[in-house]
C-alpha positions in Angstrom: -6.9 -7.1 22.9 -5.8 -10.5 21.7 -2.2 -11.2 20.8 -3.1 -11.8 17.1 -4.8 -8.4 17.0 -1.8 -6.7 18.4 0.5 -8.5 15.9 -1.8 -7.5 13.0 -1.7 -3.8 14.1 2.1 -3.9 14.4 2.7 -5.6 11.0 0.2 -3.3 9.4 2.0 -0.3 10.9 5.4 -1.6 9.6 4.0 -2.1 6.1 2.5 1.4 6.1 5.8 3.0 7.3 7.8 1.0 4.7 5.4 1.9 2.0 5.3 5.6 2.8 9.1 5.6 2.9 9.1 4.2 -0.7 6.5 6.8 -1.7 8.7 9.6 -0.3 11.9 8.3 -1.9 10.3 7.8 -5.3 8.6 11.2 -5.2 12.0 12.8 -4.3 13.6 10.8 -7.2 11.0 12.1 -9.6 11.6 15.7 -8.5 15.4 15.2 -9.1 15.2 13.3 -12.3 11.7 14.0 -13.8 11.4 10.3 -14.8 7.8 9.4 -15.1 8.5 5.9 -13.8 9.1 7.3 -10.4 5.6 8.8 -10.3 4.1 5.4 -11.2 6.2 3.7 -8.5 5.0 6.3 -6.0 1.4 5.8 -7.0 1.7 2.1 -6.8 3.0 2.1 -3.3 0.4 4.7 -2.3 -2.2 2.2 -3.3 -0.5 -0.6 -1.3 -0.5 1.6 1.7 -4.1 2.5 1.1 -5.0 -1.2 1.0 -3.3 -1.8 4.3 -4.9 1.2 6.0 -8.4 0.6 4.6 -8.3 -3.1 5.6 -7.1 -2.5 9.1 -9.5 0.4 9.8 -12.5 -1.2 8.2 -11.8 -4.5 9.9 -11.8 -3.0 13.4 -14.7 -0.7 12.7 -16.9 -3.5 11.5 -15.4 -6.0 13.9 -14.3 -8.2 11.0 -17.9 -9.2 10.3 -17.4 -9.3 6.5 -14.0 -10.8 5.8 -14.8 -11.5 2.1 -15.5 -7.8 1.5 -12.3 -6.8 3.3 -10.2 -9.3 1.3 -11.8 -8.1 -1.9 -11.0 -4.4 -1.3 -7.5 -5.3 0.0 -6.7 -7.4 -3.0 -8.1 -4.9 -5.5 -6.0 -2.1 -4.0 -2.9 -4.2 -3.8 -3.2 -5.6 -7.3 -3.7 -2.2 -8.8 -0.8 -0.8 -6.8 1.5 -3.6 -7.9 0.5 -3.1 -11.5 1.7 0.5 -11.2 5.0 -0.8 -9.6 5.5 -3.3 -12.5 4.7 -0.6 -15.1 7.2 1.7 -13.5 9.9 -1.0 -13.8 9.0 -1.8 -17.4 9.0 1.8 -18.5 12.1 3.0 -16.5 14.6 4.6 -18.9 
């Protein structure tokens, strides 16, 4: 496996672990405070993690034969996730 492929997998793994950490922390914060903004934050980072996982898995399964499709799916999931994150920040009480 090429060095760039290994680096891609490592950085994707770090992003997934970091995102899942934020999902867990915001879910716990919701359970303790019942603030709806925490659910939106959790949902947003869940979508960011989904973008990372779906892009990495799909890329290796298809041998990166359709990069435009991979980028479209990744960008759609990320943009939607970050919209939830921004919404959670704007509605936090």
